Every structure is written in C-alpha cells, then in structure tokens.
C-alpha positions as CSV (number, residue, x, y, z in Angstrom):
1,X,27.7,10.2,13.8
2,X,25.5,7.3,13.1
3,X,22.7,7.8,10.9
4,X,20.0,7.3,13.1
5,X,22.0,10.5,15.2
6,X,21.6,12.7,12.5
7,X,18.1,12.1,11.9
8,X,17.6,12.7,15.5
9,X,19.5,16.1,15.4
10,X,17.8,17.1,12.3
11,X,14.4,16.8,13.7
12,X,15.6,18.4,17.1
13,X,17.0,21.5,15.3
14,X,13.6,21.6,13.1
15,X,11.3,21.4,16.3
16,X,12.9,24.4,17.6
17,X,12.8,26.7,14.7
18,X,9.1,25.8,13.9
19,X,8.4,26.1,18.0
20,X,6.4,30.1,17.7
21,X,4.6,28.7,14.9
22,X,3.6,25.5,16.5
23,X,3.0,27.2,19.9
24,X,0.6,29.7,18.3
25,X,-1.4,26.5,16.9
26,X,-1.8,25.2,20.3
27,X,-3.0,28.5,21.6
28,X,-5.5,28.7,18.4
29,X,-6.8,25.1,18.7
30,X,-7.3,25.8,22.9
31,X,-10.0,28.9,21.9
32,X,-11.2,26.5,18.5
33,X,-11.6,23.4,20.1
34,X,-13.4,20.6,17.9
35,X,-17.4,20.2,17.8
36,X,-17.1,16.8,17.5
37,X,-15.8,14.1,20.4
38,X,-13.0,11.7,18.9
39,X,-10.3,9.4,20.3
40,X,-9.3,8.2,17.4
41,X,-7.3,10.6,14.8
42,X,-6.2,9.1,11.3
43,X,-3.7,10.7,9.2
44,X,-3.6,9.8,5.5
45,X,-2.4,11.3,2.4
46,X,-5.7,11.3,0.1
47,X,-8.1,9.1,-1.0
48,X,-6.9,9.0,-4.2
49,X,-6.9,5.7,-6.1
50,X,-4.2,3.2,-4.9
51,X,-3.3,0.1,-2.6
52,X,-2.4,1.6,0.2
53,X,-5.2,3.8,0.3
54,X,-7.5,1.1,0.1
55,X,-6.1,-0.3,2.9
56,X,-6.7,2.8,4.9
57,X,-10.1,2.7,4.0
58,X,-10.4,-0.8,5.3
59,X,-8.7,0.3,8.4
60,X,-11.4,3.1,8.9
61,X,-14.0,0.4,8.3
62,X,-13.1,-1.8,11.5
63,X,-13.2,1.4,13.9
64,X,-15.9,3.3,12.2
65,X,-17.8,2.5,15.4
66,X,-15.4,4.5,17.1
67,X,-15.7,7.5,15.5
68,X,-12.6,8.3,14.0
69,X,-11.6,11.6,12.8
70,X,-9.3,11.9,9.6
71,X,-7.1,14.0,8.4
72,X,-6.2,14.4,5.2
73,X,-3.0,16.3,4.4
74,X,-1.7,15.7,0.7
75,X,-2.9,17.2,-2.2
76,X,-5.3,14.7,-4.3
77,X,-5.1,13.5,-7.7
78,X,-8.4,11.9,-8.2
79,X,-10.0,11.2,-4.9
80,X,-12.3,8.4,-6.2
81,X,-11.5,6.5,-3.3
82,X,-13.3,9.0,-0.8
83,X,-16.5,7.1,-0.7
84,X,-14.7,4.4,1.1
85,X,-14.0,6.7,4.1
86,X,-17.1,8.2,4.2
87,X,-18.9,5.9,6.8
88,X,-21.6,6.6,9.2
89,X,-19.6,8.0,12.5
90,X,-16.2,9.2,10.7
91,X,-15.4,12.9,10.5
92,X,-13.2,14.0,7.5
93,X,-11.1,17.4,7.5
94,X,-9.2,17.6,4.6
95,X,-6.2,20.0,5.2
96,X,-4.4,20.0,2.3
97,X,-5.1,23.2,1.1
98,X,-3.3,25.0,3.9
99,X,-0.2,22.5,4.7
100,X,0.7,20.9,1.4
101,X,2.3,24.0,0.1
102,X,5.7,24.8,0.6
103,X,5.9,28.9,0.1
104,X,3.7,29.0,2.9
105,X,5.1,26.3,5.2
106,X,5.1,28.0,8.1
107,X,1.2,27.3,8.0
108,X,1.9,23.7,7.8
109,X,4.0,24.4,11.2
110,X,0.4,26.3,12.9
111,X,-1.6,23.3,12.1
112,X,0.4,20.5,14.0
113,X,-0.2,22.5,17.1
114,X,-4.0,23.0,16.2
115,X,-4.0,19.3,15.5
116,X,-1.9,18.5,18.7
117,X,-4.1,21.0,20.8
118,X,-7.4,18.7,20.2
119,X,-5.2,15.2,20.4
120,X,-4.0,16.6,23.8
121,X,-7.6,17.7,25.3
122,X,-8.5,14.0,24.9
123,X,-8.1,11.3,27.0
124,X,-6.2,8.0,26.3
125,X,-5.6,9.3,22.2
126,X,-4.4,7.0,19.4
127,X,-2.5,8.7,16.7
128,X,-2.6,6.4,13.5
129,X,-0.9,7.4,10.3
130,X,-0.9,5.5,6.9
131,X,1.9,6.2,4.8
132,X,1.6,10.0,5.9
133,X,4.1,12.3,6.1
134,X,2.1,14.8,8.3
135,X,1.8,12.3,11.1
136,X,5.4,12.3,11.6
137,X,5.2,15.9,11.8
138,X,2.7,15.5,14.2
139,X,3.8,13.0,17.0
140,X,6.6,14.9,18.3
141,X,3.9,17.2,19.5
142,X,1.4,15.1,21.3
143,X,1.3,14.6,25.2
144,X,3.0,11.7,26.5
145,X,0.6,8.3,26.9
146,X,-0.4,9.2,23.2
147,X,-0.5,6.0,21.4
148,X,1.2,6.4,17.6
149,X,0.9,4.0,15.2
150,X,2.2,4.0,12.2
151,X,1.5,1.9,9.1
152,X,4.4,1.1,6.3
153,X,3.6,-0.7,2.9
154,X,7.2,0.3,1.3
155,X,10.5,1.1,2.2
156,X,11.1,4.2,0.4
157,X,9.8,6.2,3.7
158,X,12.7,4.8,6.2
159,X,15.5,7.4,5.9
160,X,13.0,9.7,6.8
161,X,10.7,8.1,9.5
162,X,14.2,7.2,11.3
163,X,14.5,10.2,13.3
164,X,11.2,9.6,14.7
165,X,11.5,5.9,15.9
166,X,11.8,7.0,19.1
167,X,8.2,9.0,18.6
168,X,6.2,5.7,17.9
169,X,5.2,3.0,20.2
170,X,4.0,0.7,17.3
171,X,5.5,0.1,13.5
172,X,2.9,-1.7,11.6
173,X,4.5,-3.8,8.1
174,X,2.0,-5.0,5.6
175,X,4.7,-7.6,4.3
176,X,7.4,-9.5,6.0
177,X,10.1,-8.4,3.6
178,X,9.3,-4.7,4.6
179,X,9.8,-5.7,8.5
180,X,12.9,-7.3,7.5
181,X,14.4,-4.3,6.0
182,X,13.4,-1.9,9.3
183,X,15.2,-4.4,11.2
184,X,18.3,-4.1,8.9
185,X,18.3,-0.3,9.1
186,X,17.7,-0.8,13.3
187,X,21.1,-3.0,13.0
188,X,22.9,-0.7,11.0
189,X,22.3,2.1,13.3
190,X,23.3,0.0,16.5
191,X,19.8,0.7,18.2
192,X,18.4,-0.8,21.4
193,X,16.2,-4.1,21.7
194,X,13.5,-2.2,22.6
195,X,12.7,-0.8,19.1
196,X,12.9,-4.3,17.7
197,X,9.5,-5.4,20.1
198,X,7.6,-2.0,18.4
199,X,7.8,-3.7,15.3
200,X,4.4,-5.6,13.9
201,X,3.4,-7.4,10.5
202,X,-0.3,-7.2,9.5
203,X,-1.3,-8.7,6.5
204,X,-3.6,-6.4,4.0
205,X,-7.2,-8.0,3.6
206,X,-9.2,-9.0,1.1
207,X,-13.0,-10.0,0.3
208,X,-12.6,-13.6,-1.0
209,X,-15.4,-14.7,-2.9
210,X,-16.4,-18.8,-3.6
211,X,-14.1,-20.5,-6.0
212,X,-14.5,-20.7,-9.3
213,X,-12.1,-23.3,-11.0
214,X,-10.0,-22.6,-13.8
215,X,-11.0,-23.7,-16.8
216,X,-9.0,-25.2,-19.9
217,X,-9.9,-22.7,-22.6
218,X,-7.5,-20.9,-24.8
219,X,-6.4,-18.4,-25.7
220,X,-4.9,-17.9,-22.1
221,X,-6.0,-14.5,-21.0
222,X,-3.2,-12.5,-19.2
223,X,-3.8,-9.3,-17.1
224,X,-1.8,-6.6,-15.7
225,X,-3.5,-4.3,-13.4
226,X,-1.4,-0.9,-11.8
227,X,0.1,2.6,-12.4
228,X,2.1,3.6,-15.1
229,X,5.1,4.4,-12.9
230,X,8.9,3.2,-13.7
231,X,8.8,0.8,-10.8
232,X,6.1,-1.5,-12.5
233,X,8.4,-1.6,-15.8
234,X,5.1,-2.1,-17.9
235,X,7.0,-1.8,-21.1
236,X,8.5,-5.2,-20.0
237,X,5.2,-6.9,-20.4
238,X,4.4,-4.9,-24.0
239,X,7.6,-6.5,-25.0
240,X,6.5,-10.4,-23.9
241,X,3.2,-9.5,-25.4
242,X,4.9,-8.6,-28.6
243,X,7.6,-11.9,-28.3
244,X,4.0,-14.0,-27.9
245,X,2.3,-12.6,-31.0
246,X,5.2,-12.9,-33.3
247,X,5.6,-16.6,-32.2
248,X,1.4,-17.1,-32.8
249,X,0.9,-18.0,-29.1
250,X,-2.4,-19.0,-27.9
251,X,-2.3,-15.9,-25.6
252,X,-4.2,-12.5,-24.9
253,X,-3.1,-9.4,-22.8
254,X,-5.5,-7.2,-21.4
255,X,-4.2,-3.5,-19.2
256,X,-5.9,-1.7,-16.6
257,X,-4.5,0.8,-15.6
258,X,-2.9,4.5,-16.7
259,X,-0.4,2.5,-19.3
260,X,-1.8,3.5,-22.9
261,X,1.2,6.0,-23.5
262,X,3.4,2.8,-22.6
263,X,2.3,0.4,-25.0
264,X,3.6,0.5,-28.6
265,X,1.1,1.2,-30.7
266,X,1.9,-1.9,-32.8
267,X,1.6,-4.1,-29.6
268,X,-1.7,-2.5,-28.5
269,X,-3.4,-3.3,-31.6
270,X,-3.8,-6.8,-30.7
271,X,-4.3,-6.0,-26.6
272,X,-7.1,-4.7,-24.5
273,X,-6.4,-1.4,-22.6
274,X,-9.1,-0.6,-20.2
275,X,-8.0,2.4,-18.8
276,X,-8.1,3.1,-15.3
277,X,-11.1,1.1,-13.9
278,X,-12.7,2.9,-10.8
279,X,-15.7,0.6,-10.2
280,X,-14.8,-2.4,-7.8
281,X,-17.6,-4.8,-9.6
282,X,-16.0,-4.3,-12.8
283,X,-13.0,-4.6,-11.8
284,X,-13.3,-7.6,-10.3
285,X,-15.1,-9.2,-13.4
286,X,-11.9,-8.6,-15.4
287,X,-10.1,-10.4,-12.4
288,X,-12.6,-13.2,-13.0
289,X,-11.8,-12.8,-17.0
290,X,-8.3,-13.7,-16.6
291,X,-6.0,-16.5,-16.1
292,X,-2.7,-15.3,-15.2
293,X,-1.9,-11.5,-13.4
294,X,1.6,-10.5,-14.8
295,X,4.0,-8.3,-12.9
296,X,7.7,-7.4,-14.1
297,X,8.3,-4.6,-11.2
298,X,11.4,-3.4,-10.3
299,X,10.0,-3.7,-6.5
300,X,7.2,-4.6,-4.6
301,X,5.5,-4.7,-1.1
302,X,2.8,-6.9,-1.8
303,X,0.5,-5.2,-4.3
304,X,-3.6,-5.7,-3.3
305,X,-3.7,-6.9,-7.1
306,X,-1.7,-10.1,-6.5
307,X,-4.0,-10.7,-3.3
308,X,-7.4,-10.4,-5.0
309,X,-6.2,-12.7,-8.2
310,X,-4.9,-15.1,-6.0
311,X,-8.4,-15.2,-4.0
312,X,-10.1,-15.8,-7.6
313,X,-8.0,-19.3,-8.1
314,X,-5.9,-17.2,-10.7
315,X,-1.8,-18.1,-11.6
316,X,0.3,-15.1,-10.7
317,X,3.2,-14.4,-12.4
318,X,6.2,-12.2,-11.1
319,X,9.6,-11.1,-10.8
320,X,11.2,-12.1,-7.6
321,X,11.1,-8.6,-6.1
322,X,11.1,-7.8,-2.3
323,X,7.5,-9.4,-0.6
324,X,6.5,-11.3,-3.5
325,X,8.6,-14.5,-2.6
326,X,6.6,-14.2,0.9
327,X,3.7,-15.1,-0.3
328,X,4.4,-16.7,-4.1
329,X,6.4,-19.9,-3.6
330,X,7.5,-20.9,-7.7
331,X,5.3,-23.8,-8.9
332,X,3.4,-24.0,-6.0
333,X,0.8,-21.6,-5.7
334,X,2.1,-19.3,-8.3
335,X,5.3,-18.5,-10.8
336,X,8.7,-16.1,-10.2
337,X,10.9,-14.9,-13.0
338,X,14.2,-15.2,-11.4
339,X,16.2,-13.0,-14.2
340,X,17.2,-9.3,-13.0
341,X,18.3,-8.4,-16.3
342,X,15.4,-6.7,-18.3
343,X,16.1,-8.8,-21.9
344,X,16.1,-12.3,-19.1
345,X,13.2,-11.0,-17.8
346,X,11.6,-10.8,-21.1
347,X,12.8,-14.5,-22.3
348,X,12.0,-16.3,-18.8
349,X,8.0,-14.6,-19.2
350,X,7.3,-15.8,-22.5
351,X,8.8,-18.8,-21.2
352,X,6.7,-19.3,-18.9
353,X,3.6,-18.6,-20.2
354,X,4.0,-20.8,-23.3
355,X,4.7,-23.8,-20.5
356,X,1.0,-22.3,-18.9
357,X,-0.1,-22.9,-22.3
358,X,0.6,-26.3,-22.9
359,X,-0.1,-27.5,-19.2
360,X,-3.6,-26.5,-18.3
361,X,-3.5,-28.7,-15.0
362,X,-0.6,-27.0,-14.0
363,X,-2.9,-23.9,-14.1
364,X,-6.1,-25.4,-11.8
365,X,-3.5,-26.8,-9.0
366,X,-1.7,-23.4,-9.0
367,X,-4.5,-21.5,-8.9
368,X,-6.4,-23.6,-6.3
369,X,-3.1,-23.3,-4.0
370,X,-3.4,-19.6,-4.0
371,X,-6.9,-19.7,-3.1
372,X,-6.2,-21.6,-0.1
373,X,-3.5,-19.6,1.2
374,X,-5.5,-16.4,1.0
375,X,-8.1,-18.3,3.2
376,X,-5.9,-18.3,5.7
377,X,-3.7,-14.8,5.6
378,X,-6.1,-12.5,4.0
379,X,-9.6,-12.8,5.2
380,X,-11.8,-10.1,6.6
381,X,-11.5,-11.8,10.3
382,X,-8.0,-11.8,10.1
383,X,-7.2,-8.1,9.0
384,X,-10.5,-6.5,11.6
385,X,-9.1,-8.6,14.9
386,X,-5.5,-7.6,14.4
387,X,-6.1,-3.8,13.8
388,X,-9.1,-3.4,16.7
389,X,-7.2,-5.4,18.9
390,X,-4.0,-2.8,18.3
391,X,-6.2,0.4,18.2
392,X,-8.5,-0.6,20.7
C-alpha cells in the first residue's frame, strides 16, 4: 500500500467515525445560518506575527470588495496582525476556543458540519486555506462544485495533506522549491497527471519603495530579522558576529525578533538587540539602515524579509537551502553560503562579510540587481492579478 493510499484510508476511516457529529453540525448550521452573505470562505490559523500570516492578509486585502468570511481556527500567541485583516467588507469568526481543544475534539467535528452547511447553501462557493489545518478538515464535507484552493509555504504539511489531494482543485505554492517537493511526493505515490495540473506557483508580494543607492559607509550594518526557532540557527549568526569582533572587523550586527535568549551575553554587548518590532514603519526603518540581511537557516521557503531587503537594494547573505537559490543567484543579486556543516557556515559567513567590507562597489552592484529582480517578481500588481484571477 502506497503512502497516498494509506493517507486516503485513514481519512475515510475518520470521516466515518465523526459522521454523527458532523451531521448534527450540518443540521444546526441549517437552522442557525449566517446573518451575512459570503461566497468566499478563507480559513486561516490566526493573526499572529509571521510571514505566512502577512500573505494571508494580503490575499484578504485583494478580494476585500467581495466581502469574504475569515475563519480563524488556532489559538493565537499574540494576534498582532489582526488589524491587517479587519478591513471594510471582511467578516471574521474566531473559532479557536471551540475547535482548538483536543479534550473536546467532538466539538471540532460539530463545527465542521456547521461550516459545511453554511458553505453548501451558497452558489459557487470558494473555500481557501492558508496554512490552516482546519481547511483540510472542512473540504471533504463541502458540496460538489465548491472551488477548494490551498496555499502552502512549507513542505512540513505534505504528509498530512497527501490524503486530501483529491479534495483540492488548486494547490498554490509560494516558492518553486515547494512546488517541486510536492511533485516528487506525487511521483513517489504514482499519482496520475491530473493532480500535477492542479499545482500552481505564485510569488508573494511586497511594497517596493524608490531605490536609495547603497553608500560606502563603514561599519557594515548586518541585520537578522526572524524568530528564534531552531530552524533559523541564530546561534551561528552570533558565532559569526563573535569571530568578526575578535578580528576587529568594521561590522555591526543588529537582531530583530525573539532571540535575546540565544545571543550569548558576551556577544550581545557589542550588538543591537531590538526584540520584536510590530510597527511596520519602524521595521522598515531598520531595513533601510542595514546593508546586509543575514540568514543561516537549516531550511526556508522564501521569508518575506528576504523580499523586503531585496526591494531596498540590500545584499542578502544566506545559506543555500530550499527555496533561497531560486531567488538569490550567488554574486549576482546576493551571496550564498555553500557550506552545510555548522563550523563551515560560520567560517564562510565571516569570509563573505569581510569581502563585502572590502568591496563596497560589489555591495552596490548586487543591491541594484536585487532591486531590479523584485520589480518584475514581487510587485502588488503581479500578486493581486494572480490571486484575483484564481479566486474570482
């Protein structure tokens, strides 16, 4: 039995076991219908700070005039991006208190029926899931003819979503690498060609300000922006900063994010630790003040901060992982660390930053190339046109 067949059988068994609760929810949804009319149902986890959440908000904005209904399903950690979703015409229902509790999982089954009932009473409904586990739980229950679209930023979802391949009309991927990964999964499962035809790649969007050419100033300003998750390997950046400080190099490191506990105190004293910055204007000021964005991640899709820094004509210095080399061409519009072992990553990171210190003309050239790239790939017009065509 293939992994695909096993995943489908697991899903079918779950559908049988939960059927009484879903049926009860459908009955309740019929008698207690929505007071507002919607054709687009957007399933998102929460409004926490994060790149994928920002993309969900951008998609909401580009179809806000269609009066979509947003369903939040996961307990938020901070909900700091909620204002981005609170737009005119958009209705939000936060169900996490009811459905994000494993002790009362039958309530989750019940709400699947309620929401399916609401969706099934609409003519030509569209159900969209942006990194939402609850989206997969809903789509087997909606009526035939419903347009079911998934957006995926990371391949960590693939083992679970495999059983729902036949339930999705379109699967969108935010980087070519993630799309290639799912094609490999399909090939391993020997899925027919019709499923490959449902795969689509759409770049995320960013605001692209007028270019301010990079100057030759020193010290070189190096910036990290992101979470303190193990994936980001911030301790390697701290090690790079420590080695360059020991060598008295003309460089200064700044960190934005929840990384204070990761940076050793003896390194933190000569770095700037901003903590989390939630104000977009303040964050963009940090982007503009920097010369280089540094990432030493073990894996990545395409972080929005990479796009934002490219759009400001800055140099991105990153490990050569996953989706990064689809956008960064070494020595053309950025720099790639090719080492894979952690000591090698530190050594190469030090070497490349020393090279940038010595060659301001190369910083300008790569920054200009990065800016040109964003204009043709990450503009609002390209993004909005793609999603409006897909959803409307």
